[in-house]
PyMOL CGO cylinders between C-alpha atoms (Angstrom):
from pymol import cmd
from pymol.cgo import CYLINDER

trace = [
    CYLINDER, 120.04, 195.49, 162.65, 117.08, 197.80, 162.68, 0.3, 1, 1, 1, 1, 1, 1,
    CYLINDER, 117.08, 197.80, 162.68, 113.67, 196.48, 163.49, 0.3, 1, 1, 1, 1, 1, 1,
    CYLINDER, 113.67, 196.48, 163.49, 111.63, 196.66, 160.35, 0.3, 1, 1, 1, 1, 1, 1,
    CYLINDER, 111.63, 196.66, 160.35, 108.52, 198.74, 160.64, 0.3, 1, 1, 1, 1, 1, 1,
    CYLINDER, 108.52, 198.74, 160.64, 107.59, 198.50, 157.01, 0.3, 1, 1, 1, 1, 1, 1,
    CYLINDER, 107.59, 198.50, 157.01, 109.88, 196.89, 154.38, 0.3, 1, 1, 1, 1, 1, 1,
    CYLINDER, 109.88, 196.89, 154.38, 107.58, 197.97, 151.55, 0.3, 1, 1, 1, 1, 1, 1,
    CYLINDER, 107.58, 197.97, 151.55, 107.88, 201.58, 152.67, 0.3, 1, 1, 1, 1, 1, 1,
    CYLINDER, 107.88, 201.58, 152.67, 111.67, 201.26, 152.87, 0.3, 1, 1, 1, 1, 1, 1,
    CYLINDER, 111.67, 201.26, 152.87, 111.71, 199.73, 149.39, 0.3, 1, 1, 1, 1, 1, 1,
    CYLINDER, 111.71, 199.73, 149.39, 109.67, 202.62, 147.97, 0.3, 1, 1, 1, 1, 1, 1,
    CYLINDER, 109.67, 202.62, 147.97, 111.99, 205.04, 149.76, 0.3, 1, 1, 1, 1, 1, 1,
    CYLINDER, 111.99, 205.04, 149.76, 115.02, 203.32, 148.22, 0.3, 1, 1, 1, 1, 1, 1,
    CYLINDER, 115.02, 203.32, 148.22, 113.52, 203.44, 144.75, 0.3, 1, 1, 1, 1, 1, 1,
    CYLINDER, 113.52, 203.44, 144.75, 112.61, 207.12, 145.12, 0.3, 1, 1, 1, 1, 1, 1,
    CYLINDER, 112.61, 207.12, 145.12, 116.05, 207.95, 146.54, 0.3, 1, 1, 1, 1, 1, 1,
    CYLINDER, 116.05, 207.95, 146.54, 117.63, 206.32, 143.48, 0.3, 1, 1, 1, 1, 1, 1,
    CYLINDER, 117.63, 206.32, 143.48, 115.32, 208.29, 141.18, 0.3, 1, 1, 1, 1, 1, 1,
    CYLINDER, 115.32, 208.29, 141.18, 116.21, 211.66, 142.74, 0.3, 1, 1, 1, 1, 1, 1,
    CYLINDER, 116.21, 211.66, 142.74, 119.86, 210.84, 143.46, 0.3, 1, 1, 1, 1, 1, 1,
    CYLINDER, 119.86, 210.84, 143.46, 119.65, 211.08, 147.26, 0.3, 1, 1, 1, 1, 1, 1,
    CYLINDER, 119.65, 211.08, 147.26, 122.45, 208.67, 148.14, 0.3, 1, 1, 1, 1, 1, 1,
    CYLINDER, 122.45, 208.67, 148.14, 122.24, 209.14, 151.93, 0.3, 1, 1, 1, 1, 1, 1,
    CYLINDER, 122.24, 209.14, 151.93, 118.53, 208.30, 151.91, 0.3, 1, 1, 1, 1, 1, 1,
    CYLINDER, 118.53, 208.30, 151.91, 119.19, 205.36, 149.61, 0.3, 1, 1, 1, 1, 1, 1,
    CYLINDER, 119.19, 205.36, 149.61, 121.89, 203.99, 151.92, 0.3, 1, 1, 1, 1, 1, 1,
    CYLINDER, 121.89, 203.99, 151.92, 119.55, 204.25, 154.93, 0.3, 1, 1, 1, 1, 1, 1,
    CYLINDER, 119.55, 204.25, 154.93, 116.75, 202.44, 153.10, 0.3, 1, 1, 1, 1, 1, 1,
    CYLINDER, 116.75, 202.44, 153.10, 119.18, 199.71, 151.99, 0.3, 1, 1, 1, 1, 1, 1,
    CYLINDER, 119.18, 199.71, 151.99, 120.33, 199.29, 155.58, 0.3, 1, 1, 1, 1, 1, 1,
    CYLINDER, 120.33, 199.29, 155.58, 116.71, 198.93, 156.71, 0.3, 1, 1, 1, 1, 1, 1,
    CYLINDER, 116.71, 198.93, 156.71, 116.07, 196.27, 154.08, 0.3, 1, 1, 1, 1, 1, 1,
    CYLINDER, 116.07, 196.27, 154.08, 118.91, 193.96, 155.09, 0.3, 1, 1, 1, 1, 1, 1,
    CYLINDER, 118.91, 193.96, 155.09, 117.81, 190.37, 155.64, 0.3, 1, 1, 1, 1, 1, 1,
    CYLINDER, 117.81, 190.37, 155.64, 114.54, 190.87, 153.79, 0.3, 1, 1, 1, 1, 1, 1,
    CYLINDER, 114.54, 190.87, 153.79, 113.47, 189.54, 150.40, 0.3, 1, 1, 1, 1, 1, 1,
    CYLINDER, 113.47, 189.54, 150.40, 113.72, 193.13, 149.10, 0.3, 1, 1, 1, 1, 1, 1,
    CYLINDER, 113.72, 193.13, 149.10, 117.40, 193.46, 150.02, 0.3, 1, 1, 1, 1, 1, 1,
    CYLINDER, 117.40, 193.46, 150.02, 118.60, 192.33, 146.59, 0.3, 1, 1, 1, 1, 1, 1,
    CYLINDER, 118.60, 192.33, 146.59, 116.56, 195.07, 144.89, 0.3, 1, 1, 1, 1, 1, 1,
    CYLINDER, 116.56, 195.07, 144.89, 117.85, 197.73, 147.23, 0.3, 1, 1, 1, 1, 1, 1,
    CYLINDER, 117.85, 197.73, 147.23, 121.43, 196.52, 146.81, 0.3, 1, 1, 1, 1, 1, 1,
    CYLINDER, 121.43, 196.52, 146.81, 121.06, 196.77, 143.03, 0.3, 1, 1, 1, 1, 1, 1,
    CYLINDER, 121.06, 196.77, 143.03, 119.69, 200.32, 143.42, 0.3, 1, 1, 1, 1, 1, 1,
    CYLINDER, 119.69, 200.32, 143.42, 122.69, 201.22, 145.57, 0.3, 1, 1, 1, 1, 1, 1,
    CYLINDER, 122.69, 201.22, 145.57, 125.18, 199.87, 143.04, 0.3, 1, 1, 1, 1, 1, 1,
    CYLINDER, 125.18, 199.87, 143.04, 123.31, 201.45, 140.13, 0.3, 1, 1, 1, 1, 1, 1,
    CYLINDER, 123.31, 201.45, 140.13, 123.45, 204.86, 141.82, 0.3, 1, 1, 1, 1, 1, 1,
    CYLINDER, 123.45, 204.86, 141.82, 127.23, 204.62, 142.06, 0.3, 1, 1, 1, 1, 1, 1,
    CYLINDER, 127.23, 204.62, 142.06, 127.91, 202.68, 138.89, 0.3, 1, 1, 1, 1, 1, 1,
    CYLINDER, 127.91, 202.68, 138.89, 130.74, 204.91, 137.69, 0.3, 1, 1, 1, 1, 1, 1,
    CYLINDER, 130.74, 204.91, 137.69, 132.40, 205.29, 141.09, 0.3, 1, 1, 1, 1, 1, 1,
    CYLINDER, 132.40, 205.29, 141.09, 131.70, 201.99, 142.86, 0.3, 1, 1, 1, 1, 1, 1,
    CYLINDER, 131.70, 201.99, 142.86, 134.71, 199.72, 143.20, 0.3, 1, 1, 1, 1, 1, 1,
    CYLINDER, 134.71, 199.72, 143.20, 134.53, 196.82, 140.80, 0.3, 1, 1, 1, 1, 1, 1,
    CYLINDER, 134.53, 196.82, 140.80, 134.90, 194.39, 143.72, 0.3, 1, 1, 1, 1, 1, 1,
    CYLINDER, 134.90, 194.39, 143.72, 131.50, 195.41, 145.15, 0.3, 1, 1, 1, 1, 1, 1,
    CYLINDER, 131.50, 195.41, 145.15, 129.91, 194.89, 141.75, 0.3, 1, 1, 1, 1, 1, 1,
    CYLINDER, 129.91, 194.89, 141.75, 131.58, 191.52, 141.28, 0.3, 1, 1, 1, 1, 1, 1,
    CYLINDER, 131.58, 191.52, 141.28, 130.41, 190.45, 144.75, 0.3, 1, 1, 1, 1, 1, 1,
    CYLINDER, 130.41, 190.45, 144.75, 126.84, 191.37, 143.85, 0.3, 1, 1, 1, 1, 1, 1,
    CYLINDER, 126.84, 191.37, 143.85, 127.00, 189.56, 140.51, 0.3, 1, 1, 1, 1, 1, 1,
    CYLINDER, 127.00, 189.56, 140.51, 128.60, 186.51, 142.11, 0.3, 1, 1, 1, 1, 1, 1,
    CYLINDER, 128.60, 186.51, 142.11, 125.64, 185.98, 144.45, 0.3, 1, 1, 1, 1, 1, 1,
    CYLINDER, 125.64, 185.98, 144.45, 124.26, 182.50, 144.31, 0.3, 1, 1, 1, 1, 1, 1,
    CYLINDER, 124.26, 182.50, 144.31, 121.04, 184.06, 143.08, 0.3, 1, 1, 1, 1, 1, 1,
    CYLINDER, 121.04, 184.06, 143.08, 120.47, 184.16, 139.35, 0.3, 1, 1, 1, 1, 1, 1,
    CYLINDER, 120.47, 184.16, 139.35, 117.37, 186.25, 139.75, 0.3, 1, 1, 1, 1, 1, 1,
    CYLINDER, 117.37, 186.25, 139.75, 116.12, 188.72, 137.16, 0.3, 1, 1, 1, 1, 1, 1,
    CYLINDER, 116.12, 188.72, 137.16, 117.34, 191.51, 139.45, 0.3, 1, 1, 1, 1, 1, 1,
    CYLINDER, 117.34, 191.51, 139.45, 120.93, 190.28, 139.23, 0.3, 1, 1, 1, 1, 1, 1,
    CYLINDER, 120.93, 190.28, 139.23, 120.67, 189.76, 135.48, 0.3, 1, 1, 1, 1, 1, 1,
    CYLINDER, 120.67, 189.76, 135.48, 119.18, 193.22, 134.96, 0.3, 1, 1, 1, 1, 1, 1,
    CYLINDER, 119.18, 193.22, 134.96, 121.99, 194.80, 136.94, 0.3, 1, 1, 1, 1, 1, 1,
    CYLINDER, 121.99, 194.80, 136.94, 124.50, 192.69, 135.00, 0.3, 1, 1, 1, 1, 1, 1,
    CYLINDER, 124.50, 192.69, 135.00, 123.05, 194.16, 131.79, 0.3, 1, 1, 1, 1, 1, 1,
    CYLINDER, 123.05, 194.16, 131.79, 123.35, 197.70, 133.16, 0.3, 1, 1, 1, 1, 1, 1,
    CYLINDER, 123.35, 197.70, 133.16, 126.94, 197.01, 134.25, 0.3, 1, 1, 1, 1, 1, 1,
    CYLINDER, 126.94, 197.01, 134.25, 127.80, 195.60, 130.81, 0.3, 1, 1, 1, 1, 1, 1,
    CYLINDER, 127.80, 195.60, 130.81, 126.31, 198.67, 129.10, 0.3, 1, 1, 1, 1, 1, 1,
    CYLINDER, 126.31, 198.67, 129.10, 128.47, 200.86, 131.32, 0.3, 1, 1, 1, 1, 1, 1,
    CYLINDER, 128.47, 200.86, 131.32, 131.55, 198.77, 130.48, 0.3, 1, 1, 1, 1, 1, 1,
    CYLINDER, 131.55, 198.77, 130.48, 130.73, 198.88, 126.76, 0.3, 1, 1, 1, 1, 1, 1,
    CYLINDER, 130.73, 198.88, 126.76, 130.37, 202.67, 126.78, 0.3, 1, 1, 1, 1, 1, 1,
    CYLINDER, 130.37, 202.67, 126.78, 133.73, 202.89, 128.56, 0.3, 1, 1, 1, 1, 1, 1,
    CYLINDER, 133.73, 202.89, 128.56, 135.23, 200.38, 126.11, 0.3, 1, 1, 1, 1, 1, 1,
    CYLINDER, 135.23, 200.38, 126.11, 136.38, 198.27, 129.06, 0.3, 1, 1, 1, 1, 1, 1,
    CYLINDER, 136.38, 198.27, 129.06, 136.49, 195.20, 126.86, 0.3, 1, 1, 1, 1, 1, 1,
    CYLINDER, 136.49, 195.20, 126.86, 138.40, 192.87, 129.19, 0.3, 1, 1, 1, 1, 1, 1,
    CYLINDER, 138.40, 192.87, 129.19, 135.83, 193.27, 132.00, 0.3, 1, 1, 1, 1, 1, 1,
    CYLINDER, 135.83, 193.27, 132.00, 133.00, 193.12, 129.44, 0.3, 1, 1, 1, 1, 1, 1,
    CYLINDER, 133.00, 193.12, 129.44, 134.33, 189.84, 128.00, 0.3, 1, 1, 1, 1, 1, 1,
    CYLINDER, 134.33, 189.84, 128.00, 134.56, 188.35, 131.47, 0.3, 1, 1, 1, 1, 1, 1,
    CYLINDER, 134.56, 188.35, 131.47, 130.97, 189.18, 132.48, 0.3, 1, 1, 1, 1, 1, 1,
    CYLINDER, 130.97, 189.18, 132.48, 129.03, 188.94, 129.19, 0.3, 1, 1, 1, 1, 1, 1,
    CYLINDER, 129.03, 188.94, 129.19, 128.82, 185.11, 129.06, 0.3, 1, 1, 1, 1, 1, 1,
    CYLINDER, 128.82, 185.11, 129.06, 126.82, 185.18, 132.32, 0.3, 1, 1, 1, 1, 1, 1,
    CYLINDER, 126.82, 185.18, 132.32, 124.11, 187.45, 130.93, 0.3, 1, 1, 1, 1, 1, 1,
    CYLINDER, 124.11, 187.45, 130.93, 120.72, 185.84, 130.33, 0.3, 1, 1, 1, 1, 1, 1,
    CYLINDER, 120.72, 185.84, 130.33, 118.70, 188.63, 128.70, 0.3, 1, 1, 1, 1, 1, 1,
    CYLINDER, 118.70, 188.63, 128.70, 120.54, 190.22, 125.79, 0.3, 1, 1, 1, 1, 1, 1,
    CYLINDER, 120.54, 190.22, 125.79, 119.07, 193.27, 124.08, 0.3, 1, 1, 1, 1, 1, 1,
    CYLINDER, 119.07, 193.27, 124.08, 120.22, 194.97, 120.86, 0.3, 1, 1, 1, 1, 1, 1,
    CYLINDER, 120.22, 194.97, 120.86, 122.42, 197.45, 122.71, 0.3, 1, 1, 1, 1, 1, 1,
    CYLINDER, 122.42, 197.45, 122.71, 124.33, 194.68, 124.49, 0.3, 1, 1, 1, 1, 1, 1,
    CYLINDER, 124.33, 194.68, 124.49, 124.50, 192.58, 121.33, 0.3, 1, 1, 1, 1, 1, 1,
    CYLINDER, 124.50, 192.58, 121.33, 126.20, 195.48, 119.55, 0.3, 1, 1, 1, 1, 1, 1,
    CYLINDER, 126.20, 195.48, 119.55, 128.71, 195.95, 122.36, 0.3, 1, 1, 1, 1, 1, 1,
    CYLINDER, 128.71, 195.95, 122.36, 129.46, 192.21, 122.16, 0.3, 1, 1, 1, 1, 1, 1,
    CYLINDER, 129.46, 192.21, 122.16, 129.97, 192.57, 118.40, 0.3, 1, 1, 1, 1, 1, 1,
    CYLINDER, 129.97, 192.57, 118.40, 132.31, 195.52, 118.97, 0.3, 1, 1, 1, 1, 1, 1,
    CYLINDER, 132.31, 195.52, 118.97, 134.36, 193.22, 121.18, 0.3, 1, 1, 1, 1, 1, 1,
    CYLINDER, 134.36, 193.22, 121.18, 134.28, 190.41, 118.60, 0.3, 1, 1, 1, 1, 1, 1,
    CYLINDER, 134.28, 190.41, 118.60, 135.23, 192.89, 115.86, 0.3, 1, 1, 1, 1, 1, 1,
    CYLINDER, 135.23, 192.89, 115.86, 138.67, 193.21, 117.46, 0.3, 1, 1, 1, 1, 1, 1,
    CYLINDER, 138.67, 193.21, 117.46, 139.47, 189.58, 116.61, 0.3, 1, 1, 1, 1, 1, 1,
    CYLINDER, 139.47, 189.58, 116.61, 137.12, 188.70, 113.75, 0.3, 1, 1, 1, 1, 1, 1,
    CYLINDER, 137.12, 188.70, 113.75, 135.92, 191.82, 111.98, 0.3, 1, 1, 1, 1, 1, 1,
    CYLINDER, 135.92, 191.82, 111.98, 134.33, 190.05, 109.00, 0.3, 1, 1, 1, 1, 1, 1,
    CYLINDER, 134.33, 190.05, 109.00, 132.05, 187.86, 111.12, 0.3, 1, 1, 1, 1, 1, 1,
    CYLINDER, 132.05, 187.86, 111.12, 131.22, 190.69, 113.52, 0.3, 1, 1, 1, 1, 1, 1,
    CYLINDER, 131.22, 190.69, 113.52, 130.19, 192.98, 110.66, 0.3, 1, 1, 1, 1, 1, 1,
    CYLINDER, 130.19, 192.98, 110.66, 128.15, 190.23, 109.02, 0.3, 1, 1, 1, 1, 1, 1,
    CYLINDER, 128.15, 190.23, 109.02, 126.26, 189.77, 112.31, 0.3, 1, 1, 1, 1, 1, 1,
    CYLINDER, 126.26, 189.77, 112.31, 125.92, 193.54, 112.57, 0.3, 1, 1, 1, 1, 1, 1,
    CYLINDER, 125.92, 193.54, 112.57, 124.26, 193.48, 109.15, 0.3, 1, 1, 1, 1, 1, 1,
    CYLINDER, 124.26, 193.48, 109.15, 121.67, 191.04, 110.48, 0.3, 1, 1, 1, 1, 1, 1,
    CYLINDER, 121.67, 191.04, 110.48, 121.06, 193.37, 113.42, 0.3, 1, 1, 1, 1, 1, 1,
    CYLINDER, 121.06, 193.37, 113.42, 120.74, 196.25, 110.97, 0.3, 1, 1, 1, 1, 1, 1,
    CYLINDER, 120.74, 196.25, 110.97, 117.51, 194.71, 109.72, 0.3, 1, 1, 1, 1, 1, 1,
    CYLINDER, 117.51, 194.71, 109.72, 116.29, 193.53, 113.13, 0.3, 1, 1, 1, 1, 1, 1,
    CYLINDER, 116.29, 193.53, 113.13, 116.60, 196.71, 115.20, 0.3, 1, 1, 1, 1, 1, 1,
    CYLINDER, 116.60, 196.71, 115.20, 113.71, 199.14, 115.42, 0.3, 1, 1, 1, 1, 1, 1,
    CYLINDER, 113.71, 199.14, 115.42, 116.07, 202.06, 115.91, 0.3, 1, 1, 1, 1, 1, 1,
    CYLINDER, 116.07, 202.06, 115.91, 119.77, 202.69, 115.73, 0.3, 1, 1, 1, 1, 1, 1,
    CYLINDER, 119.77, 202.69, 115.73, 121.40, 202.25, 119.12, 0.3, 1, 1, 1, 1, 1, 1,
    CYLINDER, 121.40, 202.25, 119.12, 124.51, 204.22, 119.97, 0.3, 1, 1, 1, 1, 1, 1,
    CYLINDER, 124.51, 204.22, 119.97, 126.36, 200.94, 120.62, 0.3, 1, 1, 1, 1, 1, 1,
    CYLINDER, 126.36, 200.94, 120.62, 125.53, 199.78, 117.08, 0.3, 1, 1, 1, 1, 1, 1,
    CYLINDER, 125.53, 199.78, 117.08, 126.59, 202.97, 115.29, 0.3, 1, 1, 1, 1, 1, 1,
    CYLINDER, 126.59, 202.97, 115.29, 130.34, 202.16, 115.03, 0.3, 1, 1, 1, 1, 1, 1,
    CYLINDER, 130.34, 202.16, 115.03, 129.54, 198.70, 113.67, 0.3, 1, 1, 1, 1, 1, 1,
    CYLINDER, 129.54, 198.70, 113.67, 127.00, 199.96, 111.15, 0.3, 1, 1, 1, 1, 1, 1,
    CYLINDER, 127.00, 199.96, 111.15, 129.31, 202.76, 110.00, 0.3, 1, 1, 1, 1, 1, 1,
    CYLINDER, 129.31, 202.76, 110.00, 132.20, 200.34, 109.52, 0.3, 1, 1, 1, 1, 1, 1,
    CYLINDER, 132.20, 200.34, 109.52, 129.93, 197.86, 107.72, 0.3, 1, 1, 1, 1, 1, 1,
    CYLINDER, 129.93, 197.86, 107.72, 128.74, 200.65, 105.40, 0.3, 1, 1, 1, 1, 1, 1,
    CYLINDER, 128.74, 200.65, 105.40, 132.31, 201.77, 104.74, 0.3, 1, 1, 1, 1, 1, 1,
    CYLINDER, 132.31, 201.77, 104.74, 133.40, 198.23, 103.83, 0.3, 1, 1, 1, 1, 1, 1,
    CYLINDER, 133.40, 198.23, 103.83, 130.28, 197.52, 101.77, 0.3, 1, 1, 1, 1, 1, 1,
    CYLINDER, 130.28, 197.52, 101.77, 128.91, 194.85, 104.11, 0.3, 1, 1, 1, 1, 1, 1,
    CYLINDER, 128.91, 194.85, 104.11, 125.80, 197.03, 104.41, 0.3, 1, 1, 1, 1, 1, 1,
    CYLINDER, 125.80, 197.03, 104.41, 125.02, 198.23, 100.90, 0.3, 1, 1, 1, 1, 1, 1,
    CYLINDER, 125.02, 198.23, 100.90, 122.89, 201.08, 99.52, 0.3, 1, 1, 1, 1, 1, 1,
    CYLINDER, 122.89, 201.08, 99.52, 120.28, 198.43, 98.70, 0.3, 1, 1, 1, 1, 1, 1,
    CYLINDER, 120.28, 198.43, 98.70, 120.31, 197.41, 102.37, 0.3, 1, 1, 1, 1, 1, 1,
    CYLINDER, 120.31, 197.41, 102.37, 119.78, 201.02, 103.38, 0.3, 1, 1, 1, 1, 1, 1,
    CYLINDER, 119.78, 201.02, 103.38, 116.75, 201.18, 101.07, 0.3, 1, 1, 1, 1, 1, 1,
    CYLINDER, 116.75, 201.18, 101.07, 115.36, 197.97, 102.58, 0.3, 1, 1, 1, 1, 1, 1,
    CYLINDER, 115.36, 197.97, 102.58, 115.87, 199.27, 106.10, 0.3, 1, 1, 1, 1, 1, 1,
    CYLINDER, 115.87, 199.27, 106.10, 114.32, 202.59, 105.11, 0.3, 1, 1, 1, 1, 1, 1,
    CYLINDER, 114.32, 202.59, 105.11, 111.20, 200.80, 103.88, 0.3, 1, 1, 1, 1, 1, 1,
    CYLINDER, 111.20, 200.80, 103.88, 111.00, 198.79, 107.12, 0.3, 1, 1, 1, 1, 1, 1,
    CYLINDER, 111.00, 198.79, 107.12, 111.31, 201.97, 109.17, 0.3, 1, 1, 1, 1, 1, 1,
    CYLINDER, 111.31, 201.97, 109.17, 108.55, 203.68, 107.20, 0.3, 1, 1, 1, 1, 1, 1,
    CYLINDER, 108.55, 203.68, 107.20, 106.30, 200.62, 107.38, 0.3, 1, 1, 1, 1, 1, 1,
    CYLINDER, 106.30, 200.62, 107.38, 106.65, 200.62, 111.16, 0.3, 1, 1, 1, 1, 1, 1,
    CYLINDER, 106.65, 200.62, 111.16, 105.96, 204.37, 111.34, 0.3, 1, 1, 1, 1, 1, 1,
    CYLINDER, 105.96, 204.37, 111.34, 109.47, 205.22, 112.53, 0.3, 1, 1, 1, 1, 1, 1,
    CYLINDER, 109.47, 205.22, 112.53, 109.84, 208.44, 110.53, 0.3, 1, 1, 1, 1, 1, 1,
    CYLINDER, 109.84, 208.44, 110.53, 112.72, 209.88, 112.58, 0.3, 1, 1, 1, 1, 1, 1,
    CYLINDER, 112.72, 209.88, 112.58, 114.83, 206.78, 111.97, 0.3, 1, 1, 1, 1, 1, 1,
    CYLINDER, 114.83, 206.78, 111.97, 113.86, 206.87, 108.27, 0.3, 1, 1, 1, 1, 1, 1,
    CYLINDER, 113.86, 206.87, 108.27, 115.20, 210.44, 108.09, 0.3, 1, 1, 1, 1, 1, 1,
    CYLINDER, 115.20, 210.44, 108.09, 118.50, 209.26, 109.57, 0.3, 1, 1, 1, 1, 1, 1,
    CYLINDER, 118.50, 209.26, 109.57, 118.69, 206.48, 107.03, 0.3, 1, 1, 1, 1, 1, 1,
    CYLINDER, 118.69, 206.48, 107.03, 118.06, 208.79, 104.08, 0.3, 1, 1, 1, 1, 1, 1,
    CYLINDER, 118.06, 208.79, 104.08, 121.25, 210.68, 104.96, 0.3, 1, 1, 1, 1, 1, 1,
    CYLINDER, 121.25, 210.68, 104.96, 123.21, 207.44, 104.46, 0.3, 1, 1, 1, 1, 1, 1,
    CYLINDER, 123.21, 207.44, 104.46, 122.21, 207.16, 100.82, 0.3, 1, 1, 1, 1, 1, 1,
    CYLINDER, 122.21, 207.16, 100.82, 124.29, 208.70, 98.04, 0.3, 1, 1, 1, 1, 1, 1,
    CYLINDER, 124.29, 208.70, 98.04, 123.15, 212.28, 97.30, 0.3, 1, 1, 1, 1, 1, 1,
    CYLINDER, 123.15, 212.28, 97.30, 121.81, 211.18, 93.92, 0.3, 1, 1, 1, 1, 1, 1,
    CYLINDER, 121.81, 211.18, 93.92, 119.42, 208.74, 95.63, 0.3, 1, 1, 1, 1, 1, 1,
    CYLINDER, 119.42, 208.74, 95.63, 118.20, 210.98, 98.43, 0.3, 1, 1, 1, 1, 1, 1,
    CYLINDER, 118.20, 210.98, 98.43, 114.75, 212.51, 98.34, 0.3, 1, 1, 1, 1, 1, 1,
    CYLINDER, 114.75, 212.51, 98.34, 114.73, 216.15, 97.28, 0.3, 1, 1, 1, 1, 1, 1,
    CYLINDER, 114.73, 216.15, 97.28, 114.38, 218.50, 100.23, 0.3, 1, 1, 1, 1, 1, 1,
    CYLINDER, 114.38, 218.50, 100.23, 111.74, 221.22, 100.11, 0.3, 1, 1, 1, 1, 1, 1,
    CYLINDER, 111.74, 221.22, 100.11, 113.07, 224.77, 99.92, 0.3, 1, 1, 1, 1, 1, 1,
]
cmd.load_cgo(trace, "trace")
């Protein structure tokens, strides 16, 4: 092991190396932080930098630590978002129950998984999220589109969501919503 001159400096170096994508510098900083309280942060940086190429075993080892810290949970959320984007539903289903902090994006991926076995309930929950989200997440789009197609989310619901978006000052989302209304109900566009 290296003698630690300054763990805080090594931590900042690891964080900066992650930001700029300098994997060699990141690996060196992680090595320097072994056996320090900052090691878990650096290890999560290292895994995050190689999320798409890192063997799943290394990720599972990190998530299986006997440390349910916010760092582990935050990485678990990032890993689940990666799995959801890849539609790796088996791995997603295995890890999702261990997640503590669930955001809208992860909730929608979980509903996409549930939709495979219970579409009606998944779309009904997606409808609730439709009103709760402040913007449309990419992970929610397939659910919302399917719910619109099947009438689970109605034109009236679009109007309600449009009003909520405008009340919160989210004009760009309101413009997206307008396009979901029938042509006869859309606002006239200036020439």
